[in-house]
All heavy atoms as a GROMACS GRO file, in nm:
protein
  635
    1MET      N    1  27.084   8.128   0.980
    1MET     CA    2  26.955   8.188   1.010
    1MET      C    3  26.878   8.091   1.099
    1MET      O    4  26.864   7.973   1.068
    1MET     CB    5  26.880   8.212   0.878
    1MET     CG    6  26.750   8.287   0.894
    1MET     SD    7  26.663   8.319   0.740
    1MET     CE    8  26.766   8.437   0.662
    2ASN      N    9  26.828   8.140   1.211
    2ASN     CA   10  26.754   8.053   1.301
    2ASN      C   11  26.607   8.045   1.259
    2ASN      O   12  26.562   8.111   1.165
    2ASN     CB   13  26.770   8.098   1.447
    2ASN     CG   14  26.705   8.233   1.475
    2ASN    OD1   15  26.602   8.267   1.418
    2ASN    ND2   16  26.765   8.309   1.564
    3TYR      N   17  26.532   7.962   1.328
    3TYR     CA   18  26.392   7.936   1.292
    3TYR      C   19  26.308   8.064   1.292
    3TYR      O   20  26.231   8.088   1.199
    3TYR     CB   21  26.333   7.833   1.389
    3TYR     CG   22  26.189   7.803   1.361
    3TYR    CD1   23  26.153   7.725   1.254
    3TYR    CD2   24  26.088   7.855   1.443
    3TYR    CE1   25  26.020   7.696   1.226
    3TYR    CE2   26  25.954   7.829   1.416
    3TYR     CZ   27  25.921   7.748   1.308
    3TYR     OH   28  25.790   7.722   1.281
    4VAL      N   29  26.324   8.147   1.391
    4VAL     CA   30  26.245   8.271   1.402
    4VAL      C   31  26.277   8.363   1.283
    4VAL      O   32  26.186   8.418   1.220
    4VAL     CB   33  26.272   8.342   1.536
    4VAL    CG1   34  26.208   8.480   1.539
    4VAL    CG2   35  26.223   8.258   1.652
    5GLU      N   36  26.404   8.376   1.252
    5GLU     CA   37  26.443   8.459   1.138
    5GLU      C   38  26.386   8.405   1.006
    5GLU      O   39  26.342   8.481   0.921
    5GLU     CB   40  26.595   8.470   1.130
    5GLU     CG   41  26.655   8.551   1.243
    5GLU     CD   42  26.807   8.540   1.247
    5GLU    OE1   43  26.863   8.437   1.205
    5GLU    OE2   44  26.869   8.637   1.294
    6GLU      N   45  26.388   8.271   0.992
    6GLU     CA   46  26.330   8.209   0.873
    6GLU      C   47  26.181   8.238   0.863
    6GLU      O   48  26.130   8.266   0.755
    6GLU     CB   49  26.353   8.058   0.875
    6GLU     CG   50  26.495   8.018   0.849
    6GLU     CD   51  26.515   7.867   0.860
    6GLU    OE1   52  26.419   7.791   0.840
    6GLU    OE2   53  26.630   7.827   0.887
    7MET      N   54  26.110   8.232   0.973
    7MET     CA   55  25.966   8.258   0.973
    7MET      C   56  25.937   8.406   0.940
    7MET      O   57  25.843   8.436   0.866
    7MET     CB   58  25.903   8.221   1.108
    7MET     CG   59  25.904   8.073   1.140
    7MET     SD   60  25.788   7.976   1.041
    7MET     CE   61  25.879   7.936   0.896
    8ILE      N   62  26.020   8.494   0.992
    8ILE     CA   63  26.003   8.637   0.962
    8ILE      C   64  26.024   8.660   0.812
    8ILE      O   65  25.945   8.728   0.747
    8ILE     CB   66  26.099   8.723   1.046
    8ILE    CG1   67  26.055   8.720   1.194
    8ILE    CG2   68  26.106   8.866   0.993
    8ILE    CD1   69  26.155   8.782   1.288
    9GLU      N   70  26.130   8.602   0.757
    9GLU     CA   71  26.158   8.618   0.613
    9GLU      C   72  26.046   8.556   0.529
    9GLU      O   73  26.004   8.613   0.429
    9GLU     CB   74  26.292   8.556   0.578
    9GLU     CG   75  26.331   8.573   0.432
    9GLU     CD   76  26.335   8.717   0.386
    9GLU    OE1   77  26.367   8.806   0.466
    9GLU    OE2   78  26.305   8.741   0.268
   10ARG      N   79  25.998   8.442   0.570
   10ARG     CA   80  25.887   8.378   0.497
   10ARG      C   81  25.763   8.468   0.498
   10ARG      O   82  25.697   8.484   0.397
   10ARG     CB   83  25.854   8.243   0.562
   10ARG     CG   84  25.744   8.169   0.493
   10ARG     CD   85  25.720   8.035   0.558
   10ARG     NE   86  25.607   7.969   0.500
   10ARG     CZ   87  25.553   7.860   0.547
   10ARG    NH1   88  25.604   7.801   0.654
   10ARG    NH2   89  25.449   7.806   0.489
   11GLY      N   90  25.733   8.527   0.611
   11GLY     CA   91  25.620   8.620   0.621
   11GLY      C   92  25.637   8.740   0.531
   11GLY      O   93  25.542   8.786   0.467
   12ARG      N   94  25.757   8.790   0.522
   12ARG     CA   95  25.784   8.904   0.434
   12ARG      C   96  25.762   8.867   0.288
   12ARG      O   97  25.700   8.941   0.213
   12ARG     CB   98  25.927   8.955   0.452
   12ARG     CG   99  25.949   9.030   0.580
   12ARG     CD  100  26.090   9.081   0.590
   12ARG     NE  101  26.108   9.150   0.716
   12ARG     CZ  102  26.220   9.150   0.787
   12ARG    NH1  103  26.327   9.087   0.742
   12ARG    NH2  104  26.227   9.213   0.900
   13ARG      N  105  25.814   8.749   0.248
   13ARG     CA  106  25.796   8.704   0.110
   13ARG      C  107  25.649   8.686   0.077
   13ARG      O  108  25.602   8.730  -0.029
   13ARG     CB  109  25.870   8.572   0.086
   13ARG     CG  110  26.019   8.587   0.064
   13ARG     CD  111  26.080   8.459   0.009
   13ARG     NE  112  26.045   8.341   0.086
   13ARG     CZ  113  26.116   8.290   0.188
   13ARG    NH1  114  26.227   8.350   0.226
   13ARG    NH2  115  26.078   8.182   0.250
   14GLU      N  116  25.576   8.623   0.168
   14GLU     CA  117  25.433   8.601   0.145
   14GLU      C  118  25.357   8.732   0.140
   14GLU      O  119  25.266   8.749   0.060
   14GLU     CB  120  25.376   8.508   0.252
   14GLU     CG  121  25.425   8.365   0.237
   14GLU     CD  122  25.383   8.274   0.350
   14GLU    OE1  123  25.316   8.320   0.445
   14GLU    OE2  124  25.420   8.155   0.346
   15GLY      N  125  25.396   8.826   0.224
   15GLY     CA  126  25.333   8.958   0.224
   15GLY      C  127  25.356   9.032   0.094
   15GLY      O  128  25.266   9.094   0.038
   16ARG      N  129  25.477   9.022   0.041
   16ARG     CA  130  25.507   9.087  -0.088
   16ARG      C  131  25.426   9.023  -0.199
   16ARG      O  132  25.372   9.092  -0.286
   16ARG     CB  133  25.656   9.079  -0.118
   16ARG     CG  134  25.741   9.175  -0.035
   16ARG     CD  135  25.884   9.182  -0.086
   16ARG     NE  136  25.953   9.054  -0.078
   16ARG     CZ  137  26.031   9.015   0.024
   16ARG    NH1  138  26.049   9.094   0.127
   16ARG    NH2  139  26.092   8.899   0.021
   17GLN      N  140  25.415   8.889  -0.196
   17GLN     CA  141  25.339   8.818  -0.298
   17GLN      C  142  25.192   8.857  -0.292
   17GLN      O  143  25.130   8.884  -0.395
   17GLN     CB  144  25.353   8.667  -0.281
   17GLN     CG  145  25.279   8.588  -0.387
   17GLN     CD  146  25.299   8.438  -0.371
   17GLN    OE1  147  25.369   8.392  -0.282
   17GLN    NE2  148  25.236   8.362  -0.457
   18GLU      N  149  25.136   8.864  -0.172
   18GLU     CA  150  24.996   8.905  -0.157
   18GLU      C  151  24.977   9.048  -0.204
   18GLU      O  152  24.876   9.080  -0.268
   18GLU     CB  153  24.952   8.892  -0.011
   18GLU     CG  154  24.934   8.748   0.034
   18GLU     CD  155  24.905   8.736   0.182
   18GLU    OE1  156  24.879   8.840   0.248
   18GLU    OE2  157  24.909   8.623   0.233
   19GLY      N  158  25.072   9.134  -0.178
   19GLY     CA  159  25.065   9.272  -0.223
   19GLY      C  160  25.065   9.282  -0.375
   19GLY      O  161  24.989   9.360  -0.434
   20ARG      N  162  25.149   9.202  -0.438
   20ARG     CA  163  25.152   9.202  -0.585
   20ARG      C  164  25.020   9.152  -0.642
   20ARG      O  165  24.967   9.209  -0.738
   20ARG     CB  166  25.268   9.115  -0.636
   20ARG     CG  167  25.403   9.182  -0.624
   20ARG     CD  168  25.511   9.105  -0.699
   20ARG     NE  169  25.533   8.972  -0.646
   20ARG     CZ  170  25.618   8.940  -0.549
   20ARG    NH1  171  25.691   9.034  -0.494
   20ARG    NH2  172  25.632   8.816  -0.509
   21GLN      N  173  24.965   9.046  -0.582
   21GLN     CA  174  24.837   8.993  -0.630
   21GLN      C  175  24.726   9.096  -0.613
   21GLN      O  176  24.644   9.116  -0.703
   21GLN     CB  177  24.801   8.865  -0.554
   21GLN     CG  178  24.888   8.748  -0.592
   21GLN     CD  179  24.866   8.627  -0.503
   21GLN    OE1  180  24.801   8.636  -0.399
   21GLN    NE2  181  24.920   8.514  -0.542
   22GLU      N  182  24.723   9.164  -0.500
   22GLU     CA  183  24.623   9.268  -0.476
   22GLU      C  184  24.639   9.381  -0.576
   22GLU      O  185  24.541   9.431  -0.631
   22GLU     CB  186  24.633   9.321  -0.333
   22GLU     CG  187  24.536   9.432  -0.301
   22GLU     CD  188  24.391   9.391  -0.301
   22GLU    OE1  189  24.362   9.270  -0.290
   22GLU    OE2  190  24.305   9.480  -0.314
   23GLY      N  191  24.762   9.419  -0.604
   23GLY     CA  192  24.789   9.523  -0.702
   23GLY      C  193  24.740   9.484  -0.841
   23GLY      O  194  24.682   9.565  -0.913
   24ARG      N  195  24.762   9.358  -0.878
   24ARG     CA  196  24.713   9.310  -1.007
   24ARG      C  197  24.562   9.316  -1.014
   24ARG      O  198  24.505   9.360  -1.114
   24ARG     CB  199  24.759   9.166  -1.031
   24ARG     CG  200  24.881   9.157  -1.117
   24ARG     CD  201  24.912   9.012  -1.154
   24ARG     NE  202  25.049   8.990  -1.115
   24ARG     CZ  203  25.092   8.916  -1.015
   24ARG    NH1  204  25.009   8.847  -0.944
   24ARG    NH2  205  25.219   8.908  -0.987
   25ARG      N  206  24.496   9.270  -0.908
   25ARG     CA  207  24.348   9.272  -0.905
   25ARG      C  208  24.296   9.414  -0.916
   25ARG      O  209  24.202   9.441  -0.990
   25ARG     CB  210  24.296   9.206  -0.776
   25ARG     CG  211  24.304   9.055  -0.779
   25ARG     CD  212  24.227   8.993  -0.663
   25ARG     NE  213  24.281   9.029  -0.533
   25ARG     CZ  214  24.376   8.963  -0.468
   25ARG    NH1  215  24.429   8.855  -0.520
   25ARG    NH2  216  24.417   9.003  -0.350
   26GLU      N  217  24.358   9.505  -0.843
   26GLU     CA  218  24.314   9.645  -0.849
   26GLU      C  219  24.340   9.703  -0.988
   26GLU      O  220  24.259   9.780  -1.039
   26GLU     CB  221  24.384   9.728  -0.741
   26GLU     CG  222  24.337   9.696  -0.601
   26GLU     CD  223  24.187   9.718  -0.581
   26GLU    OE1  224  24.130   9.812  -0.638
   26GLU    OE2  225  24.127   9.638  -0.508
   27GLY      N  226  24.452   9.668  -1.049
   27GLY     CA  227  24.480   9.714  -1.184
   27GLY      C  228  24.379   9.662  -1.286
   27GLY      O  229  24.334   9.735  -1.374
   28GLU      N  230  24.341   9.537  -1.271
   28GLU     CA  231  24.240   9.479  -1.360
   28GLU      C  232  24.105   9.549  -1.340
   28GLU      O  233  24.036   9.579  -1.437
   28GLU     CB  234  24.226   9.329  -1.334
   28GLU     CG  235  24.344   9.248  -1.382
   28GLU     CD  236  24.340   9.104  -1.335
   28GLU    OE1  237  24.241   9.062  -1.272
   28GLU    OE2  238  24.438   9.032  -1.363
   29LEU      N  239  24.070   9.574  -1.215
   29LEU     CA  240  23.946   9.643  -1.185
   29LEU      C  241  23.946   9.783  -1.246
   29LEU      O  242  23.850   9.824  -1.310
   29LEU     CB  243  23.925   9.651  -1.034
   29LEU     CG  244  23.806   9.733  -0.986
   29LEU    CD1  245  23.675   9.672  -1.035
   29LEU    CD2  246  23.806   9.741  -0.834
   30LYS      N  247  24.057   9.854  -1.229
   30LYS     CA  248  24.066   9.988  -1.285
   30LYS      C  249  24.054   9.983  -1.437
   30LYS      O  250  23.987  10.067  -1.497
   30LYS     CB  251  24.199  10.053  -1.244
   30LYS     CG  252  24.211  10.198  -1.286
   30LYS     CD  253  24.346  10.256  -1.249
   30LYS     CE  254  24.340  10.318  -1.114
   30LYS     NZ  255  24.462  10.397  -1.081
   31GLY      N  256  24.115   9.886  -1.499
   31GLY     CA  257  24.106   9.870  -1.644
   31GLY      C  258  23.963   9.845  -1.689
   31GLY      O  259  23.918   9.902  -1.789
   32GLN      N  260  23.892   9.759  -1.614
   32GLN     CA  261  23.751   9.733  -1.646
   32GLN      C  262  23.668   9.860  -1.636
   32GLN      O  263  23.587   9.889  -1.723
   32GLN     CB  264  23.693   9.629  -1.550
   32GLN     CG  265  23.692   9.490  -1.603
   32GLN     CD  266  23.618   9.397  -1.508
   32GLN    OE1  267  23.629   9.408  -1.386
   32GLN    NE2  268  23.542   9.308  -1.563
   33VAL      N  269  23.687   9.932  -1.529
   33VAL     CA  270  23.610  10.055  -1.507
   33VAL      C  271  23.639  10.154  -1.619
   33VAL      O  272  23.546  10.214  -1.676
   33VAL     CB  273  23.641  10.116  -1.368
   33VAL    CG1  274  23.590  10.259  -1.358
   33VAL    CG2  275  23.580  10.029  -1.259
   34ARG      N  276  23.766  10.171  -1.655
   34ARG     CA  277  23.801  10.266  -1.761
   34ARG      C  278  23.742  10.222  -1.895
   34ARG      O  279  23.696  10.305  -1.974
   34ARG     CB  280  23.952  10.284  -1.772
   34ARG     CG  281  24.018  10.339  -1.646
   34ARG     CD  282  23.958  10.471  -1.602
   34ARG     NE  283  24.016  10.514  -1.476
   34ARG     CZ  284  23.946  10.547  -1.369
   34ARG    NH1  285  23.816  10.544  -1.371
   34ARG    NH2  286  24.006  10.586  -1.258
   35ALA      N  287  23.743  10.093  -1.924
   35ALA     CA  288  23.685  10.043  -2.048
   35ALA      C  289  23.535  10.071  -2.054
   35ALA      O  290  23.483  10.119  -2.156
   35ALA     CB  291  23.712   9.893  -2.063
   36ILE      N  292  23.466  10.045  -1.943
   36ILE     CA  293  23.322  10.070  -1.939
   36ILE      C  294  23.294  10.219  -1.952
   36ILE      O  295  23.200  10.260  -2.020
   36ILE     CB  296  23.259  10.010  -1.813
   36ILE    CG1  297  23.268   9.857  -1.820
   36ILE    CG2  298  23.114  10.055  -1.797
   36ILE    CD1  299  23.229   9.786  -1.692
   37GLU      N  300  23.377  10.301  -1.890
   37GLU     CA  301  23.360  10.446  -1.906
   37GLU      C  302  23.371  10.486  -2.053
   37GLU      O  303  23.299  10.574  -2.100
   37GLU     CB  304  23.464  10.522  -1.823
   37GLU     CG  305  23.436  10.519  -1.675
   37GLU     CD  306  23.544  10.584  -1.591
   37GLU    OE1  307  23.660  10.593  -1.634
   37GLU    OE2  308  23.510  10.626  -1.479
   38GLY      N  309  23.459  10.420  -2.125
   38GLY     CA  310  23.472  10.446  -2.268
   38GLY      C  311  23.346  10.408  -2.344
   38GLY      O  312  23.303  10.480  -2.435
   39PHE      N  313  23.288  10.294  -2.308
   39PHE     CA  314  23.162  10.253  -2.372
   39PHE      C  315  23.051  10.354  -2.343
   39PHE      O  316  22.977  10.393  -2.433
   39PHE     CB  317  23.116  10.116  -2.320
   39PHE     CG  318  23.206  10.001  -2.357
   39PHE    CD1  319  23.220   9.894  -2.269
   39PHE    CD2  320  23.277   9.998  -2.476
   39PHE    CE1  321  23.301   9.786  -2.301
   39PHE    CE2  322  23.359   9.892  -2.508
   39PHE     CZ  323  23.372   9.785  -2.421
   40VAL      N  324  23.043  10.396  -2.218
   40VAL     CA  325  22.940  10.493  -2.178
   40VAL      C  326  22.960  10.624  -2.254
   40VAL      O  327  22.864  10.684  -2.303
   40VAL     CB  328  22.942  10.515  -2.025
   40VAL    CG1  329  22.853  10.632  -1.985
   40VAL    CG2  330  22.899  10.387  -1.953
   41ALA      N  331  23.085  10.668  -2.267
   41ALA     CA  332  23.114  10.792  -2.337
   41ALA      C  333  23.074  10.785  -2.485
   41ALA      O  334  23.043  10.887  -2.546
   41ALA     CB  335  23.262  10.825  -2.326
   42ARG      N  336  23.071  10.665  -2.539
   42ARG     CA  337  23.032  10.646  -2.679
   42ARG      C  338  22.883  10.613  -2.693
   42ARG      O  339  22.839  10.570  -2.798
   42ARG     CB  340  23.117  10.536  -2.742
   42ARG     CG  341  23.260  10.578  -2.763
   42ARG     CD  342  23.348  10.463  -2.807
   42ARG     NE  343  23.485  10.502  -2.827
   42ARG     CZ  344  23.574  10.520  -2.731
   42ARG    NH1  345  23.541  10.504  -2.605
   42ARG    NH2  346  23.698  10.556  -2.759
   43ASP      N  347  22.810  10.632  -2.584
   43ASP     CA  348  22.665  10.608  -2.581
   43ASP      C  349  22.626  10.464  -2.617
   43ASP      O  350  22.521  10.441  -2.677
   43ASP     CB  351  22.592  10.707  -2.673
   43ASP     CG  352  22.603  10.850  -2.621
   43ASP    OD1  353  22.600  10.869  -2.498
   43ASP    OD2  354  22.614  10.942  -2.704
   44ILE      N  355  22.709  10.369  -2.577
   44ILE     CA  356  22.675  10.228  -2.594
   44ILE      C  357  22.565  10.196  -2.492
   44ILE      O  358  22.577  10.231  -2.375
   44ILE     CB  359  22.797  10.136  -2.570
   44ILE    CG1  360  22.916  10.178  -2.656
   44ILE    CG2  361  22.761   9.990  -2.587
   44ILE    CD1  362  22.904  10.152  -2.802
   45PRO      N  363  22.456  10.131  -2.533
   45PRO     CA  364  22.348  10.101  -2.438
   45PRO      C  365  22.394  10.003  -2.329
   45PRO      O  366  22.475   9.914  -2.353
   45PRO     CB  367  22.240  10.037  -2.524
   45PRO     CG  368  22.282  10.054  -2.666
   45PRO     CD  369  22.427  10.088  -2.667
   46TRP      N  370  22.339  10.020  -2.209
   46TRP     CA  371  22.379   9.936  -2.096
   46TRP      C  372  22.357   9.787  -2.122
   46TRP      O  373  22.441   9.706  -2.081
   46TRP     CB  374  22.312   9.980  -1.966
   46TRP     CG  375  22.404  10.076  -1.896
   46TRP    CD1  376  22.390  10.210  -1.888
   46TRP    CD2  377  22.527  10.043  -1.832
   46TRP    NE1  378  22.497  10.265  -1.822
   46TRP    CE2  379  22.583  10.164  -1.786
   46TRP    CE3  380  22.596   9.926  -1.808
   46TRP    CZ2  381  22.704  10.170  -1.719
   46TRP    CZ3  382  22.717   9.931  -1.741
   46TRP    CH2  383  22.769  10.052  -1.696
   47PRO      N  384  22.249   9.747  -2.186
   47PRO     CA  385  22.235   9.602  -2.212
   47PRO      C  386  22.353   9.547  -2.294
   47PRO      O  387  22.399   9.435  -2.270
   47PRO     CB  388  22.103   9.591  -2.290
   47PRO     CG  389  22.024   9.710  -2.243
   47PRO     CD  390  22.127   9.819  -2.224
   48THR      N  391  22.405   9.627  -2.385
   48THR     CA  392  22.521   9.584  -2.465
   48THR      C  393  22.646   9.579  -2.378
   48THR      O  394  22.726   9.484  -2.386
   48THR     CB  395  22.542   9.680  -2.585
   48THR    OG1  396  22.421   9.684  -2.661
   48THR    CG2  397  22.657   9.635  -2.672
   49ILE      N  398  22.666   9.682  -2.295
   49ILE     CA  399  22.782   9.685  -2.205
   49ILE      C  400  22.776   9.566  -2.110
   49ILE      O  401  22.878   9.497  -2.090
   49ILE     CB  402  22.786   9.817  -2.126
   49ILE    CG1  403  22.810   9.936  -2.220
   49ILE    CG2  404  22.894   9.812  -2.017
   49ILE    CD1  405  22.793  10.072  -2.155
   50GLU      N  406  22.659   9.541  -2.055
   50GLU     CA  407  22.645   9.429  -1.961
   50GLU      C  408  22.672   9.296  -2.030
   50GLU      O  409  22.738   9.208  -1.974
   50GLU     CB  410  22.505   9.430  -1.899
   50GLU     CG  411  22.489   9.327  -1.790
   50GLU     CD  412  22.357   9.340  -1.717
   50GLU    OE1  413  22.284   9.439  -1.736
   50GLU    OE2  414  22.326   9.247  -1.640
   51ALA      N  415  22.623   9.280  -2.152
   51ALA     CA  416  22.647   9.155  -2.225
   51ALA      C  417  22.796   9.134  -2.253
   51ALA      O  418  22.847   9.022  -2.246
   51ALA     CB  419  22.568   9.155  -2.356
   52ALA      N  420  22.866   9.244  -2.283
   52ALA     CA  421  23.008   9.236  -2.315
   52ALA      C  422  23.097   9.218  -2.192
   52ALA      O  423  23.200   9.150  -2.199
   52ALA     CB  424  23.051   9.362  -2.390
   53THR      N  425  23.056   9.278  -2.079
   53THR     CA  426  23.144   9.278  -1.962
   53THR      C  427  23.095   9.194  -1.845
   53THR      O  428  23.172   9.160  -1.756
   53THR     CB  429  23.162   9.422  -1.909
   53THR    OG1  430  23.036   9.471  -1.862
   53THR    CG2  431  23.219   9.514  -2.015
   54GLY      N  432  22.964   9.166  -1.844
   54GLY     CA  433  22.906   9.096  -1.730
   54GLY      C  434  22.882   9.187  -1.611
   54GLY      O  435  22.852   9.140  -1.502
   55ILE      N  436  22.894   9.317  -1.632
   55ILE     CA  437  22.877   9.414  -1.524
   55ILE      C  438  22.759   9.504  -1.555
   55ILE      O  439  22.755   9.567  -1.661
   55ILE     CB  440  23.006   9.498  -1.505
   55ILE    CG1  441  23.121   9.406  -1.465
   55ILE    CG2  442  22.984   9.609  -1.403
   55ILE    CD1  443  23.255   9.473  -1.460
   56ASP      N  444  22.663   9.508  -1.462
   56ASP     CA  445  22.547   9.596  -1.484
   56ASP      C  446  22.579   9.737  -1.435
   56ASP      O  447  22.683   9.762  -1.375
   56ASP     CB  448  22.422   9.540  -1.416
   56ASP     CG  449  22.432   9.531  -1.265
   56ASP    OD1  450  22.509   9.608  -1.204
   56ASP    OD2  451  22.362   9.447  -1.207
   57GLU      N  452  22.487   9.830  -1.462
   57GLU     CA  453  22.512   9.970  -1.431
   57GLU      C  454  22.531   9.994  -1.281
   57GLU      O  455  22.620  10.069  -1.240
   57GLU     CB  456  22.397  10.057  -1.484
   57GLU     CG  457  22.423  10.204  -1.474
   57GLU     CD  458  22.317  10.289  -1.544
   57GLU    OE1  459  22.220  10.233  -1.597
   57GLU    OE2  460  22.334  10.411  -1.544
   58THR      N  461  22.452   9.929  -1.198
   58THR     CA  462  22.463   9.947  -1.053
   58THR      C  463  22.599   9.898  -1.002
   58THR      O  464  22.666   9.966  -0.924
   58THR     CB  465  22.350   9.872  -0.981
   58THR    OG1  466  22.225   9.921  -1.030
   58THR    CG2  467  22.357   9.890  -0.831
   59THR      N  468  22.640   9.781  -1.050
   59THR     CA  469  22.770   9.726  -1.009
   59THR      C  470  22.882   9.817  -1.058
   59THR      O  471  22.980   9.843  -0.986
   59THR     CB  472  22.787   9.584  -1.064
   59THR    OG1  473  22.679   9.503  -1.016
   59THR    CG2  474  22.920   9.524  -1.022
   60PHE      N  475  22.869   9.867  -1.181
   60PHE     CA  476  22.970   9.958  -1.235
   60PHE      C  477  22.986  10.080  -1.147
   60PHE      O  478  23.098  10.122  -1.118
   60PHE     CB  479  22.932  10.000  -1.378
   60PHE     CG  480  23.013  10.116  -1.426
   60PHE    CD1  481  23.148  10.103  -1.454
   60PHE    CD2  482  22.955  10.240  -1.441
   60PHE    CE1  483  23.223  10.212  -1.498
   60PHE    CE2  484  23.028  10.349  -1.485
   60PHE     CZ  485  23.163  10.334  -1.513
   61ARG      N  486  22.876  10.138  -1.104
   61ARG     CA  487  22.884  10.258  -1.019
   61ARG      C  488  22.959  10.229  -0.889
   61ARG      O  489  23.040  10.309  -0.844
   61ARG     CB  490  22.745  10.313  -0.990
   61ARG     CG  491  22.680  10.374  -1.112
   61ARG     CD  492  22.538  10.424  -1.079
   61ARG     NE  493  22.463  10.454  -1.198
   61ARG     CZ  494  22.471  10.569  -1.266
   61ARG    NH1  495  22.551  10.663  -1.224
   61ARG    NH2  496  22.398  10.587  -1.374
   62ARG      N  497  22.932  10.112  -0.830
   62ARG     CA  498  23.003  10.074  -0.707
   62ARG      C  499  23.152  10.054  -0.733
   62ARG      O  500  23.236  10.098  -0.655
   62ARG     CB  501  22.943   9.947  -0.648
   62ARG     CG  502  22.813   9.968  -0.574
   62ARG     CD  503  22.776   9.846  -0.494
   62ARG     NE  504  22.788   9.724  -0.574
   62ARG     CZ  505  22.688   9.646  -0.608
   62ARG    NH1  506  22.567   9.673  -0.567
   62ARG    NH2  507  22.708   9.538  -0.681
   63LEU      N  508  23.184   9.986  -0.844
   63LEU     CA  509  23.324   9.962  -0.878
   63LEU      C  510  23.397  10.093  -0.904
   63LEU      O  511  23.511  10.112  -0.861
   63LEU     CB  512  23.335   9.872  -1.001
   63LEU     CG  513  23.287   9.728  -0.983
   63LEU    CD1  514  23.292   9.654  -1.116
   63LEU    CD2  515  23.367   9.655  -0.878
   64ARG      N  516  23.332  10.186  -0.973
   64ARG     CA  517  23.394  10.315  -1.002
   64ARG      C  518  23.419  10.392  -0.872
   64ARG      O  519  23.525  10.453  -0.855
   64ARG     CB  520  23.307  10.397  -1.096
   64ARG     CG  521  23.379  10.524  -1.139
   64ARG     CD  522  23.307  10.599  -1.246
   64ARG     NE  523  23.174  10.633  -1.199
   64ARG     CZ  524  23.081  10.690  -1.272
   64ARG    NH1  525  23.105  10.716  -1.399
   64ARG    NH2  526  22.965  10.719  -1.223
   65GLN      N  527  23.325  10.388  -0.778
   65GLN     CA  528  23.346  10.454  -0.650
   65GLN      C  529  23.464  10.393  -0.577
   65GLN      O  530  23.545  10.465  -0.516
   65GLN     CB  531  23.220  10.445  -0.563
   65GLN     CG  532  23.108  10.532  -0.611
   65GLN     CD  533  22.980  10.510  -0.531
   65GLN    OE1  534  22.963  10.409  -0.463
   65GLN    NE2  535  22.889  10.606  -0.540
   66ARG      N  536  23.476  10.262  -0.583
   66ARG     CA  537  23.587  10.193  -0.517
   66ARG      C  538  23.721  10.235  -0.578
   66ARG      O  539  23.816  10.266  -0.506
   66ARG     CB  540  23.567  10.042  -0.530
   66ARG     CG  541  23.673   9.960  -0.466
   66ARG     CD  542  23.635   9.815  -0.472
   66ARG     NE  543  23.752   9.732  -0.466
   66ARG     CZ  544  23.755   9.604  -0.491
   66ARG    NH1  545  23.643   9.542  -0.523
   66ARG    NH2  546  23.865   9.537  -0.483
   67VAL      N  547  23.727  10.238  -0.711
   67VAL     CA  548  23.850  10.278  -0.780
   67VAL      C  549  23.883  10.423  -0.747
   67VAL      O  550  23.997  10.457  -0.715
   67VAL     CB  551  23.837  10.257  -0.933
   67VAL    CG1  552  23.949  10.329  -1.008
   67VAL    CG2  553  23.838  10.109  -0.965
   68ASP      N  554  23.782  10.510  -0.753
   68ASP     CA  555  23.805  10.652  -0.723
   68ASP      C  556  23.853  10.671  -0.580
   68ASP      O  557  23.942  10.752  -0.554
   68ASP     CB  558  23.678  10.734  -0.748
   68ASP     CG  559  23.644  10.745  -0.896
   68ASP    OD1  560  23.730  10.715  -0.981
   68ASP    OD2  561  23.528  10.783  -0.926
   69ALA      N  562  23.795  10.596  -0.487
   69ALA     CA  563  23.835  10.608  -0.347
   69ALA      C  564  23.980  10.565  -0.330
   69ALA      O  565  24.057  10.631  -0.259
   69ALA     CB  566  23.743  10.524  -0.258
   70LYS      N  567  24.020  10.457  -0.394
   70LYS     CA  568  24.160  10.411  -0.383
   70LYS      C  569  24.254  10.511  -0.448
   70LYS      O  570  24.361  10.537  -0.396
   70LYS     CB  571  24.175  10.274  -0.445
   70LYS     CG  572  24.117  10.164  -0.361
   70LYS     CD  573  24.180  10.032  -0.394
   70LYS     CE  574  24.123   9.926  -0.305
   70LYS     NZ  575  24.208   9.896  -0.193
   71ASP      N  576  24.214  10.567  -0.562
   71ASP     CA  577  24.298  10.667  -0.628
   71ASP      C  578  24.316  10.789  -0.539
   71ASP      O  579  24.424  10.844  -0.530
   71ASP     CB  580  24.238  10.709  -0.762
   71ASP     CG  581  24.259  10.605  -0.871
   71ASP    OD1  582  24.336  10.510  -0.850
   71ASP    OD2  583  24.196  10.618  -0.978
   72ASN      N  584  24.208  10.833  -0.474
   72ASN     CA  585  24.216  10.951  -0.387
   72ASN      C  586  24.304  10.925  -0.266
   72ASN      O  587  24.375  11.014  -0.220
   72ASN     CB  588  24.076  10.994  -0.342
   72ASN     CG  589  23.998  11.056  -0.457
   72ASN    OD1  590  24.055  11.103  -0.554
   72ASN    ND2  591  23.867  11.052  -0.445
   73ARG      N  592  24.303  10.803  -0.212
   73ARG     CA  593  24.389  10.770  -0.099
   73ARG      C  594  24.534  10.762  -0.139
   73ARG      O  595  24.622  10.788  -0.060
   73ARG     CB  596  24.347  10.638  -0.034
   73ARG     CG  597  24.228  10.651   0.054
   73ARG     CD  598  24.204  10.524   0.124
   73ARG     NE  599  24.152  10.431   0.024
   73ARG     CZ  600  24.096  10.317   0.048
   73ARG    NH1  601  24.086  10.274   0.171
   73ARG    NH2  602  24.051  10.240  -0.047
   74ALA      N  603  24.559  10.726  -0.265
   74ALA     CA  604  24.697  10.710  -0.312
   74ALA      C  605  24.763  10.842  -0.345
   74ALA      O  606  24.885  10.848  -0.356
   74ALA     CB  607  24.699  10.619  -0.436
   75GLU      N  608  24.685  10.948  -0.364
   75GLU     CA  609  24.744  11.078  -0.397
   75GLU      C  610  24.819  11.134  -0.277
   75GLU      O  611  24.768  11.134  -0.165
   75GLU     CB  612  24.634  11.177  -0.438
   75GLU     CG  613  24.569  11.144  -0.570
   75GLU     CD  614  24.458  11.241  -0.606
   75GLU    OE1  615  24.441  11.341  -0.534
   75GLU    OE2  616  24.390  11.215  -0.706
   76PRO      N  617  24.942  11.180  -0.301
   76PRO     CA  618  25.018  11.238  -0.189
   76PRO      C  619  24.956  11.369  -0.144
   76PRO      O  620  24.900  11.444  -0.223
   76PRO     CB  621  25.156  11.261  -0.248
   76PRO     CG  622  25.136  11.261  -0.396
   76PRO     CD  623  25.012  11.180  -0.425
   77THR      N  624  24.966  11.393  -0.016
   77THR     CA  625  24.914  11.519   0.040
   77THR      C  626  25.027  11.619   0.051
   77THR      O  627  25.142  11.584   0.077
   77THR     CB  628  24.851  11.496   0.178
   77THR    OG1  629  24.947  11.434   0.262
   77THR    CG2  630  24.726  11.409   0.165
   78ALA      N  631  24.997  11.744   0.032
   78ALA     CA  632  25.101  11.848   0.036
   78ALA      C  633  25.118  11.900   0.177
   78ALA      O  634  25.041  11.889   0.264
   78ALA     CB  635  25.061  11.964  -0.055
   0.00000   0.00000   0.00000
């Protein structure tokens, strides 16, 4: 394998690793959003949710929009 081929393969490996890390972060975010939705569904007051998660209602709404937008982009089109 020559130098150029090695650099291409290195880029591919790094790209896959970055993709896995991004996937993990998005999965964690989705989990947080779903957990907070569960708290909201049980009528837990926002001060309690914020104390438990560190996320206020405004931030939660933004995060939920982000998750929903990514989910909508991931759905296959017919």
